[in-house]
All heavy atoms as an XYZ file, in Angstrom:
583
protein
N      -9.860     54.214    -41.311
C     -10.072     53.020    -40.510
C     -11.325     52.321    -40.990
O     -12.361     52.936    -41.135
C     -10.253     53.393    -39.045
C      -8.985     53.583    -38.291
S      -9.344     54.114    -36.621
C      -8.553     52.804    -35.766
N     -11.220     51.057    -41.176
C     -12.349     50.285    -41.661
C     -13.298     49.901    -40.537
O     -14.379     49.410    -40.790
C     -11.834     49.025    -42.365
N     -12.890     50.132    -39.312
C     -13.678     49.735    -38.156
C     -14.768     50.761    -37.854
O     -14.557     51.950    -37.970
C     -12.725     49.649    -36.970
C     -13.210     48.784    -35.876
C     -12.120     48.611    -34.838
O     -10.992     48.279    -35.221
O     -12.419     48.842    -33.680
N     -15.934     50.274    -37.462
C     -17.024     51.178    -37.113
C     -17.136     51.255    -35.593
O     -17.049     50.246    -34.911
C     -18.336     50.659    -37.692
C     -19.491     51.585    -37.447
C     -20.772     51.079    -38.066
O     -20.850     49.934    -38.466
N     -21.769     51.913    -38.129
N     -17.298     52.459    -35.075
C     -17.383     52.641    -33.626
C     -18.827     52.739    -33.183
O     -19.580     53.545    -33.691
C     -16.642     53.912    -33.228
N     -19.195     51.911    -32.229
C     -20.535     51.972    -31.640
C     -20.360     51.955    -30.131
O     -19.772     51.045    -29.573
C     -21.399     50.775    -32.090
C     -21.542     50.793    -33.608
C     -22.752     50.810    -31.408
C     -22.245     49.602    -34.179
N     -20.846     52.989    -29.466
C     -20.643     53.134    -28.034
C     -21.977     53.208    -27.281
O     -22.102     53.970    -26.354
C     -19.851     54.409    -27.740
C     -18.614     54.580    -28.548
C     -18.520     55.584    -29.485
C     -17.540     53.726    -28.381
C     -17.375     55.760    -30.221
C     -16.387     53.884    -29.109
C     -16.305     54.901    -30.033
N     -22.979     52.470    -27.675
C     -24.292     52.593    -27.059
C     -24.284     52.151    -25.602
O     -23.795     51.089    -25.264
C     -25.328     51.762    -27.823
C     -25.615     52.309    -29.199
C     -26.355     53.615    -29.099
C     -26.652     54.159    -30.466
N     -27.224     55.455    -30.464
N     -24.803     53.000    -24.756
C     -24.898     52.738    -23.337
C     -25.713     53.864    -22.704
O     -25.957     54.876    -23.324
C     -23.499     52.692    -22.718
O     -23.579     52.664    -21.327
N     -26.075     53.695    -21.482
C     -26.801     54.741    -20.761
C     -25.892     55.504    -19.804
O     -26.355     56.318    -19.029
C     -27.966     54.121    -19.980
C     -29.001     53.463    -20.860
C     -29.610     54.426    -21.868
O     -29.944     55.549    -21.538
N     -29.734     53.986    -23.107
N     -24.588     55.263    -19.852
C     -23.697     55.836    -18.846
C     -23.427     57.316    -19.007
O     -23.261     58.009    -18.034
C     -22.354     55.088    -18.808
O     -21.911     54.885    -20.140
C     -22.474     53.775    -18.101
N     -23.331     57.847    -20.204
C     -23.009     59.264    -20.374
C     -23.521     59.719    -21.717
O     -22.920     59.421    -22.741
C     -21.498     59.492    -20.285
C     -21.088     60.916    -20.544
C     -21.350     61.907    -19.618
C     -20.462     61.273    -21.715
C     -20.976     63.214    -19.848
C     -20.089     62.582    -21.962
C     -20.345     63.547    -21.014
N     -24.622     60.409    -21.733
C     -25.152     60.943    -22.977
C     -25.328     59.887    -24.052
O     -25.192     60.172    -25.227
N     -25.618     58.656    -23.639
C     -25.781     57.576    -24.610
C     -24.477     56.905    -24.994
O     -24.463     55.996    -25.802
N     -23.365     57.339    -24.408
C     -22.061     56.757    -24.734
C     -21.421     56.149    -23.488
O     -21.545     56.677    -22.396
C     -21.113     57.818    -25.297
C     -21.587     58.413    -26.582
C     -22.159     59.668    -26.604
C     -21.474     57.715    -27.765
C     -22.597     60.227    -27.792
C     -21.919     58.258    -28.962
C     -22.477     59.513    -28.971
N     -20.712     55.063    -23.672
C     -19.954     54.436    -22.605
C     -18.577     55.090    -22.596
O     -17.790     54.917    -23.523
C     -19.852     52.939    -22.870
C     -19.059     52.215    -21.816
O     -17.999     52.673    -21.399
N     -19.563     51.088    -21.403
N     -18.270     55.844    -21.552
C     -17.022     56.603    -21.498
C     -15.791     55.728    -21.666
O     -14.851     56.095    -22.355
C     -16.914     57.355    -20.171
C     -17.767     58.580    -20.074
C     -17.471     59.307    -18.777
C     -18.118     60.657    -18.758
N     -17.698     61.456    -17.615
N     -15.772     54.568    -21.042
C     -14.613     53.680    -21.140
C     -14.393     53.211    -22.569
O     -13.252     53.134    -23.029
C     -14.767     52.500    -20.197
C     -14.666     52.890    -18.740
C     -14.884     51.731    -17.800
O     -14.949     50.567    -18.263
O     -14.996     51.983    -16.590
N     -15.463     52.897    -23.269
C     -15.336     52.462    -24.660
C     -14.855     53.599    -25.555
O     -14.062     53.382    -26.470
C     -16.668     51.901    -25.182
C     -17.051     50.584    -24.549
C     -16.031     49.489    -24.783
O     -15.545     49.343    -25.925
O     -15.704     48.789    -23.811
N     -15.325     54.801    -25.282
C     -14.881     55.959    -26.066
C     -13.388     56.193    -25.840
O     -12.631     56.412    -26.791
C     -15.688     57.233    -25.707
C     -15.095     58.461    -26.381
C     -17.149     57.064    -26.109
N     -12.928     56.107    -24.591
C     -11.505     56.291    -24.299
C     -10.658     55.237    -24.997
O      -9.594     55.541    -25.541
C     -11.255     56.256    -22.795
C     -11.761     57.447    -22.000
C     -11.505     57.233    -20.521
C     -11.138     58.735    -22.486
N     -11.120     53.991    -24.995
C     -10.392     52.918    -25.696
C     -10.294     53.223    -27.186
O      -9.258     53.010    -27.808
C     -11.086     51.568    -25.492
C     -10.920     50.977    -24.129
C     -11.660     49.660    -24.040
C     -11.774     49.165    -22.628
N     -12.598     47.954    -22.540
N     -11.385     53.713    -27.753
C     -11.401     54.034    -29.182
C     -10.466     55.209    -29.492
O      -9.718     55.168    -30.469
C     -12.824     54.337    -29.641
C     -12.942     54.474    -31.128
C     -12.798     53.362    -31.950
C     -13.178     55.704    -31.713
C     -12.894     53.488    -33.331
C     -13.274     55.834    -33.085
C     -13.137     54.718    -33.889
O     -13.224     54.851    -35.254
N     -10.467     56.217    -28.641
C      -9.563     57.358    -28.831
C      -8.114     56.891    -28.761
O      -7.284     57.276    -29.591
C      -9.851     58.465    -27.801
C     -11.204     59.119    -28.087
C      -8.735     59.516    -27.799
C     -11.704     60.045    -26.999
N      -7.801     56.030    -27.800
C      -6.445     55.501    -27.693
C      -6.071     54.698    -28.941
O      -4.939     54.764    -29.416
C      -6.290     54.636    -26.450
C      -6.232     55.447    -25.167
O      -5.954     56.666    -25.242
O      -6.466     54.864    -24.090
N      -7.028     53.950    -29.476
C      -6.780     53.175    -30.689
C      -6.484     54.096    -31.876
O      -5.575     53.842    -32.667
C      -8.004     52.298    -30.999
C      -7.781     51.311    -32.116
C      -9.025     50.497    -32.395
C      -9.202     49.451    -31.337
N     -10.266     48.488    -31.682
N      -7.235     55.176    -31.982
C      -6.999     56.144    -33.070
C      -5.636     56.807    -32.902
O      -4.898     56.992    -33.879
C      -8.118     57.204    -33.108
C      -9.421     56.560    -33.579
C      -7.734     58.370    -34.016
C     -10.631     57.448    -33.445
N      -5.265     57.150    -31.662
C      -3.958     57.754    -31.411
C      -2.830     56.798    -31.781
O      -1.825     57.206    -32.378
C      -3.830     58.206    -29.959
C      -4.654     59.435    -29.659
O      -4.997     60.207    -30.551
N      -4.995     59.613    -28.406
N      -2.982     55.527    -31.447
C      -1.976     54.517    -31.811
C      -1.884     54.395    -33.323
O      -0.790     54.366    -33.893
C      -2.328     53.152    -31.187
O      -2.308     53.288    -29.773
C      -1.356     52.071    -31.617
N      -3.023     54.330    -33.979
C      -3.051     54.231    -35.441
C      -2.370     55.446    -36.074
O      -1.580     55.302    -37.007
C      -4.493     54.114    -35.914
C      -4.653     54.143    -37.394
C      -4.421     53.124    -38.266
C      -5.069     55.260    -38.190
N      -4.674     53.539    -39.553
C      -5.069     54.847    -39.530
C      -5.437     56.556    -37.885
C      -5.430     55.695    -40.564
C      -5.794     57.411    -38.925
C      -5.778     56.967    -40.240
N      -2.633     56.631    -35.541
C      -2.026     57.857    -36.064
C      -0.508     57.830    -35.903
O       0.234     58.191    -36.821
C      -2.581     59.087    -35.339
O      -3.951     59.215    -35.545
N      -0.044     57.391    -34.731
C       1.395     57.295    -34.467
C       2.054     56.311    -35.433
O       3.115     56.588    -36.001
C       1.609     56.849    -33.025
C       3.031     56.891    -32.557
C       3.205     56.463    -31.091
N       2.170     56.911    -30.184
C       1.199     56.119    -29.679
N       1.121     54.847    -29.987
N       0.299     56.620    -28.855
N       1.424     55.160    -35.630
C       1.965     54.142    -36.539
C       1.979     54.623    -37.978
O       2.945     54.379    -38.713
C       1.161     52.846    -36.412
C       1.368     52.145    -35.084
C       0.400     51.004    -34.847
O      -0.530     50.799    -35.668
O       0.561     50.306    -33.824
N       0.930     55.283    -38.389
C       0.856     55.808    -39.756
C       1.932     56.866    -39.989
O       2.594     56.867    -41.031
C      -0.527     56.386    -40.040
C      -0.749     56.930    -41.442
C      -0.593     55.818    -42.484
C      -2.133     57.555    -41.546
N       2.123     57.732    -39.012
C       3.157     58.766    -39.135
C       4.536     58.123    -39.266
O       5.349     58.539    -40.110
C       3.117     59.702    -37.928
N       4.803     57.104    -38.462
C       6.094     56.417    -38.539
C       6.270     55.753    -39.901
O       7.341     55.836    -40.508
C       6.208     55.382    -37.420
N       5.226     55.101    -40.373
C       5.269     54.427    -41.668
C       5.539     55.412    -42.807
O       6.276     55.110    -43.744
C       3.934     53.711    -41.907
C       3.856     52.927    -43.184
C       2.493     52.274    -43.341
O       1.992     51.705    -42.338
O       1.921     52.342    -44.443
N       4.958     56.609    -42.704
C       5.105     57.633    -43.741
C       6.305     58.548    -43.484
O       6.515     59.511    -44.219
C       3.832     58.468    -43.835
S       2.407     57.538    -44.388
N       7.052     58.242    -42.408
C       8.223     59.051    -42.036
C       7.859     60.524    -41.812
O       8.525     61.435    -42.273
C       9.334     58.893    -43.058
C       9.838     57.470    -43.127
C      10.954     57.321    -44.112
C      11.533     55.988    -44.023
N      11.424     54.921    -44.682
N       6.757     60.699    -41.086
C       6.263     62.038    -40.741
C       6.442     62.220    -39.236
O       6.147     61.319    -38.454
C       4.768     62.175    -41.108
C       4.575     62.027    -42.612
C       4.209     63.489    -40.611
C       3.128     61.936    -43.028
N       6.898     63.378    -38.827
C       7.028     63.654    -37.399
C       5.646     63.699    -36.769
O       4.714     64.277    -37.317
C       7.751     64.969    -37.169
C       9.209     64.909    -37.540
C       9.896     66.212    -37.226
C      11.352     66.130    -37.641
N      12.065     67.355    -37.344
N       5.526     63.100    -35.608
C       4.247     63.031    -34.899
C       4.464     63.472    -33.461
O       5.278     62.894    -32.745
C       3.714     61.592    -34.951
C       2.415     61.383    -34.219
C       1.212     61.785    -34.776
C       2.383     60.778    -32.975
C       0.010     61.582    -34.119
C       1.184     60.572    -32.309
C       0.013     60.980    -32.881
O      -1.183     60.781    -32.237
N       3.766     64.487    -33.045
C       3.852     64.976    -31.676
C       2.697     64.385    -30.883
O       1.537     64.771    -31.073
C       3.804     66.506    -31.648
C       3.869     67.155    -30.279
C       5.164     66.783    -29.563
C       3.737     68.659    -30.416
N       2.993     63.443    -30.023
C       1.974     62.761    -29.234
C       1.782     63.500    -27.913
O       2.603     63.411    -27.019
C       2.404     61.324    -28.982
C       1.343     60.504    -28.288
O       0.284     61.063    -27.918
O       1.550     59.298    -28.114
N       0.705     64.241    -27.811
C       0.420     65.019    -26.600
C      -0.612     64.343    -25.699
O      -0.861     64.814    -24.589
C      -0.104     66.413    -26.973
O      -1.296     66.263    -27.757
C       0.937     67.194    -27.754
N      -1.181     63.249    -26.162
C      -2.294     62.617    -25.452
C      -1.978     62.310    -23.996
O      -2.730     62.690    -23.095
C      -2.734     61.350    -26.182
N      -0.875     61.624    -23.738
C      -0.565     61.231    -22.361
C      -0.302     62.425    -21.455
O      -0.619     62.392    -20.271
C       0.631     60.279    -22.337
C       0.272     58.908    -22.896
O      -0.918     58.552    -22.887
O       1.193     58.197    -23.340
N       0.260     63.479    -22.002
C       0.553     64.672    -21.202
C      -0.716     65.444    -20.829
O      -0.742     66.138    -19.817
C       1.505     65.602    -21.952
C       2.873     65.002    -22.192
C       3.596     64.659    -20.891
O       3.518     65.446    -19.932
O       4.228     63.593    -20.850
N      -1.753     65.329    -21.636
C      -2.985     66.093    -21.404
C      -4.030     65.324    -20.597
O      -5.016     65.896    -20.153
C      -3.595     66.525    -22.748
C      -2.717     67.408    -23.629
C      -3.439     67.714    -24.940
C      -2.328     68.688    -22.916
N      -3.821     64.030    -20.386
C      -4.804     63.185    -19.692
C      -4.637     63.235    -18.179
O      -3.538     63.405    -17.663
C      -4.640     61.728    -20.118
C      -5.042     61.424    -21.509
C      -4.828     59.944    -21.751
C      -5.044     59.548    -23.175
N      -4.795     58.110    -23.364
N      -5.765     63.017    -17.491
C      -5.707     62.855    -16.039
C      -5.491     61.368    -15.731
O      -5.343     60.556    -16.649
C      -6.959     63.413    -15.354
C      -8.251     62.686    -15.707
O      -8.203     61.562    -16.251
O      -9.331     63.243    -15.432
N      -5.490     60.997    -14.457
C      -5.214     59.608    -14.087
C      -6.302     58.632    -14.549
O      -6.059     57.441    -14.647
C      -4.989     59.486    -12.577
C      -6.188     59.862    -11.742
C      -5.865     59.816    -10.269
C      -7.076     60.305     -9.489
N      -6.790     60.414     -8.077
N      -7.495     59.149    -14.855
C      -8.581     58.291    -15.352
C      -8.542     58.107    -16.864
O      -9.255     57.286    -17.405
C      -9.943     58.879    -14.965
C     -10.146     59.004    -13.472
C     -11.398     59.808    -13.148
N     -11.312     61.100    -13.802
C     -12.363     61.791    -14.231
N     -13.569     61.342    -14.057
N     -12.203     62.962    -14.816
N      -7.731     58.917    -17.553
C      -7.629     58.805    -19.007
C      -8.372     59.884    -19.762
O      -8.320     59.937    -20.987
N      -9.071     60.759    -19.045
C      -9.787     61.857    -19.680
C      -8.869     63.070    -19.788
O      -7.876     63.168    -19.069
C     -11.025     62.247    -18.870
C     -12.061     61.168    -18.826
C     -12.193     60.365    -17.709
C     -12.893     60.948    -19.907
C     -13.140     59.361    -17.670
C     -13.850     59.945    -19.879
C     -13.968     59.146    -18.758
N      -9.225     64.004    -20.652
C      -8.481     65.256    -20.704
C      -8.594     65.948    -19.352
O      -9.669     65.951    -18.739
C      -9.055     66.182    -21.783
C      -8.731     65.842    -23.222
C      -9.509     66.755    -24.164
C      -7.242     65.962    -23.488
N      -7.499     66.510    -18.888
C      -7.545     67.244    -17.623
C      -8.505     68.417    -17.762
O      -8.696     68.968    -18.843
C      -6.146     67.718    -17.241
C      -5.227     66.549    -16.917
C      -3.958     66.975    -16.230
N      -3.223     67.991    -16.944
C      -1.961     67.866    -17.321
N      -1.283     66.778    -17.070
N      -1.365     68.862    -17.945
N      -9.115     68.797    -16.652
C     -10.154     69.837    -16.647
C      -9.736     71.119    -17.350
O     -10.531     71.727    -18.062
C     -10.585     70.162    -15.221
C     -11.375     69.031    -14.584
O     -11.885     68.164    -15.320
O     -11.478     69.027    -13.350
N      -8.493     71.541    -17.161
C      -8.073     72.811    -17.748
C      -7.955     72.773    -19.270
O      -7.834     73.810    -19.909
C      -6.744     73.291    -17.130
C      -5.566     72.364    -17.353
C      -5.336     71.367    -16.221
O      -6.299     70.954    -15.557
O      -4.174     70.993    -16.024
N      -8.018     71.582    -19.864
C      -7.865     71.461    -21.315
C      -9.147     71.093    -22.060
O      -9.164     71.061    -23.268
C      -6.807     70.406    -21.648
C      -5.445     70.737    -21.119
C      -4.782     69.868    -20.276
C      -4.821     71.930    -21.458
C      -3.519     70.169    -19.783
C      -3.564     72.241    -20.963
C      -2.924     71.350    -20.135
O      -1.689     71.666    -19.648
N     -10.218     70.769    -21.344
C     -11.402     70.245    -22.016
C     -12.646     71.102    -21.836
O     -12.695     71.943    -20.957
C     -11.657     68.806    -21.557
C     -11.660     68.659    -20.063
C     -12.939     68.140    -19.515
O     -13.989     68.297    -20.105
N     -12.874     67.523    -18.365
N     -13.631     70.848    -22.683
C     -14.862     71.648    -22.689
C     -15.903     71.171    -21.679
O     -16.943     71.784    -21.538
C     -15.507     71.677    -24.096
C     -14.593     72.353    -25.091
C     -15.898     70.289    -24.562
N     -15.631     70.079    -20.978
C     -16.584     69.596    -19.984
C     -17.019     68.161    -20.186
O     -17.676     67.591    -19.332
N     -16.650     67.566    -21.327
C     -17.046     66.183    -21.572
C     -15.914     65.184    -21.365
O     -16.124     63.994    -21.397
C     -17.630     66.026    -22.978
C     -16.633     66.347    -24.075
O     -15.469     66.661    -23.778
O     -17.037     66.276    -25.252
N     -14.710     65.698    -21.149
C     -13.567     64.813    -20.917
C     -12.834     64.402    -22.186
O     -11.776     63.798    -22.111
N     -13.369     64.743    -23.350
C     -12.800     64.297    -24.617
C     -12.304     65.426    -25.500
O     -11.297     65.285    -26.176
C     -13.821     63.513    -25.455
C     -14.567     62.444    -24.732
C     -15.948     62.519    -24.573
C     -13.919     61.333    -24.214
C     -16.648     61.523    -23.925
C     -14.604     60.332    -23.547
C     -15.968     60.430    -23.412
O     -16.647     59.460    -22.768
N     -13.047     66.515    -25.572
C     -12.783     67.557    -26.555
C     -11.992     68.715    -25.952
O     -12.338     69.217    -24.894
C     -14.093     68.073    -27.158
C     -14.821     67.031    -27.908
N     -15.836     66.286    -27.374
C     -14.650     66.581    -29.174
C     -16.268     65.427    -28.263
N     -15.563     65.568    -29.369
N     -10.950     69.129    -26.678
C     -10.121     70.254    -26.241
C     -10.915     71.553    -26.269
O     -11.755     71.759    -27.132
C      -8.915     70.407    -27.172
C      -7.854     69.321    -27.055
C      -6.884     69.422    -28.229
C      -7.121     69.416    -25.734
N     -10.613     72.430    -25.313
C     -11.227     73.755    -25.339
C     -10.407     74.685    -26.226
O      -9.340     74.307    -26.710
C     -11.399     74.313    -23.917
C     -10.082     74.488    -23.189
O      -9.044     74.709    -23.782
N     -10.131     74.370    -21.862
N     -10.854     75.895    -26.418
C     -10.191     76.841    -27.310
C      -8.947     77.461    -26.700
O      -8.163     78.083    -27.388
C     -11.165     77.944    -27.725
N      -8.779     77.322    -25.405
C      -7.622     77.920    -24.732
C      -6.473     77.023    -24.922
O      -5.392     77.075    -24.764
C      -7.927     78.148    -23.269
C      -9.060     79.136    -23.079
C      -9.443     79.302    -21.628
O      -8.598     79.121    -20.740
O     -10.596     79.617    -21.383
């Protein structure tokens, strides 16, 4: 991706959570489109793992809402 991500804010560890979620969704869309273009199977688990706010559900994340845990 040629786009640079900048999420400066004071809302969460120096990052704006809403902007990070938008960027993650953009990367997921790009990945899905690239897989289709390359005729590669793509398993989209993002929507199934998210809570109603768009973060990873508690049982799947390490505590920041973005990163999967080892379980």
